[in-house]
C-alpha positions as CSV (number, residue, x, y, z in Angstrom):
1,M,12.1,-11.2,-30.9
2,E,8.4,-11.8,-29.2
3,T,8.1,-14.6,-26.7
4,A,5.2,-15.7,-29.2
5,V,6.6,-15.8,-32.0
6,L,10.0,-17.4,-31.2
7,F,7.7,-20.6,-29.7
8,Y,6.2,-20.9,-32.6
9,K,9.8,-21.1,-34.1
10,I,10.4,-23.5,-32.0
11,E,7.7,-25.8,-32.4
12,K,8.0,-25.7,-36.6
13,E,11.9,-26.6,-35.1
14,M,12.5,-22.8,-37.3
15,V,14.4,-21.3,-35.0
16,T,18.6,-20.6,-34.8
17,A,20.7,-19.2,-31.9
18,E,20.2,-15.4,-33.7
19,D,16.7,-16.2,-32.6
20,Y,17.6,-17.0,-29.2
21,V,20.3,-14.3,-28.4
22,M,17.5,-11.8,-30.1
23,W,14.6,-13.0,-28.2
24,A,17.3,-12.3,-24.8
25,Y,17.9,-8.7,-26.5
26,S,14.6,-7.8,-26.2
27,M,13.6,-9.3,-22.8
28,L,16.1,-7.3,-21.1
29,E,15.2,-4.1,-23.1
30,K,11.7,-4.9,-21.5
31,G,12.8,-4.7,-18.2
32,F,13.1,-8.3,-17.1
33,S,16.6,-10.2,-15.7
34,S,18.1,-13.0,-15.1
35,P,21.4,-14.5,-14.8
36,S,20.7,-16.6,-17.8
37,L,19.4,-14.2,-19.7
38,G,22.0,-11.6,-19.7
39,I,24.8,-14.9,-20.7
40,L,21.5,-15.8,-23.9
41,A,22.0,-11.9,-24.6
42,S,25.7,-12.1,-24.4
43,F,26.2,-15.0,-27.1
44,D,27.0,-14.0,-30.9
45,K,24.0,-14.5,-33.6
46,G,26.3,-17.2,-35.4
47,S,26.5,-19.5,-31.8
48,N,25.9,-23.6,-31.5
49,L,22.8,-23.7,-30.8
50,F,22.4,-26.4,-29.2
51,E,24.2,-24.1,-25.8
52,V,22.7,-21.1,-27.0
53,E,19.0,-23.6,-26.7
54,G,20.3,-24.4,-22.9
55,Y,20.5,-20.8,-22.1
56,F,17.2,-20.3,-23.0
57,H,15.8,-23.4,-20.8
58,K,17.5,-21.7,-18.4
59,S,16.1,-18.0,-18.6
60,C,13.1,-19.4,-18.7
61,R,13.1,-21.0,-15.3
62,E,14.9,-18.0,-14.4
63,L,11.6,-15.6,-15.0
64,E,9.3,-18.8,-13.8
65,I,8.2,-18.8,-17.5
66,D,6.2,-22.6,-17.7
67,T,4.6,-22.6,-20.9
68,A,4.3,-21.2,-23.5
69,P,1.3,-19.4,-25.4
70,G,-0.8,-21.7,-27.4
71,Y,-0.5,-23.0,-30.8
72,E,-2.8,-20.2,-32.1
73,V,-1.4,-17.3,-30.4
74,C,2.4,-18.4,-31.4
75,A,1.1,-18.7,-35.2
76,R,-1.1,-15.3,-35.1
77,A,2.2,-13.6,-33.8
78,Y,4.2,-15.2,-36.6
79,M,1.8,-14.0,-38.4
80,R,2.6,-10.2,-37.7
81,V,6.4,-11.2,-38.3
82,L,5.4,-12.3,-42.0
83,A,2.9,-9.3,-42.3
84,E,6.4,-6.9,-41.8
85,E,8.5,-8.7,-43.7
86,I,5.7,-8.3,-46.8
87,G,5.8,-4.7,-46.1
88,K,9.8,-4.8,-46.5
89,R,9.8,-6.8,-50.0
90,E,10.3,-6.0,-53.7
91,Q,9.9,-9.0,-55.9
92,P,7.4,-10.8,-56.7
93,S,8.4,-14.0,-55.8
94,E,9.3,-13.7,-52.9
95,V,5.9,-11.5,-51.8
96,Y,3.8,-14.4,-53.4
97,E,6.1,-16.6,-51.0
98,L,5.4,-15.1,-47.8
99,A,1.9,-14.5,-49.2
100,Y,1.3,-18.5,-49.2
101,E,3.1,-19.2,-45.8
102,M,0.6,-16.8,-44.2
103,F,-2.0,-19.4,-46.1
104,H,-0.5,-22.9,-44.8
105,I,-0.4,-20.9,-41.1
106,V,-4.5,-20.4,-41.7
107,R,-4.9,-24.1,-43.0
108,E,-3.1,-25.5,-39.9
109,L,-5.3,-22.9,-38.0
110,D,-8.4,-24.3,-39.2
111,Y,-9.5,-21.5,-41.6
112,P,-10.5,-19.0,-39.4
113,E,-13.2,-16.7,-40.7
114,D,-10.9,-13.5,-40.0
115,L,-7.6,-14.6,-41.5
116,M,-10.0,-16.6,-43.8
117,V,-8.5,-13.4,-47.0
118,W,-5.2,-15.8,-47.7
119,Y,-6.7,-18.3,-49.0
120,D,-8.5,-15.6,-51.3
121,I,-4.6,-14.6,-52.1
122,S,-3.2,-17.4,-52.2
123,E,-6.2,-18.7,-55.1
124,K,-5.8,-15.1,-57.1
125,I,-1.4,-16.0,-56.1
126,D,-2.3,-19.5,-58.5
127,G,-4.5,-17.8,-61.0
128,V,-2.0,-14.8,-62.0
129,L,1.3,-17.7,-62.1
130,Y,-0.5,-20.6,-63.5
131,D,-3.2,-19.9,-65.4
132,P,-2.7,-16.0,-66.1
133,A,-5.4,-15.8,-69.2
134,N,-8.6,-16.3,-67.1
135,S,-7.0,-14.7,-63.6
136,T,-9.3,-11.9,-62.5
137,I,-6.0,-9.8,-61.4
138,D,-2.2,-9.2,-62.9
139,S,0.9,-9.1,-61.0
140,A,1.1,-5.7,-60.2
141,G,-2.3,-5.2,-59.3
142,L,-1.9,-8.7,-56.4
143,I,1.1,-7.3,-55.1
144,L,-0.4,-4.5,-54.4
145,L,-3.5,-6.5,-52.5
146,I,-1.3,-8.1,-51.1
147,K,1.5,-5.7,-49.1
148,R,-2.1,-3.3,-48.3
149,T,-3.9,-6.7,-46.6
150,A,-0.4,-7.2,-44.4
151,K,-0.5,-3.7,-43.4
152,S,-3.9,-3.9,-42.2
């Protein structure tokens, strides 16, 4: 797990013990090492969140990671994770939910121009779900558009 993604999840209070453990694995794979990082990587994914979190903070001190990347960097990193998830999903409701999550991040970032496509997609989802008679796209076409956009 990318460090910026982990910090996004921490900021949004949606981090899990598994996230910390996966971050430790990825840091070890990248060649980083510290006593607490090794301990953190040895935890079970279902371990106690508070215990795992303590080792995360110790690992950060040992690795001299004293500041999180900026919020926008973290949010965009998390959007890349969501984009990968969109590519894996087949159920329209799951694809729509992930696309809405992308739009919510765009809104939090104050609508950056390069991400406005997710605003447009959220409007199209609303049309398909709540006003299909006036929608300019059908569900199958919308799923294709969402997946294509996520891939790019």
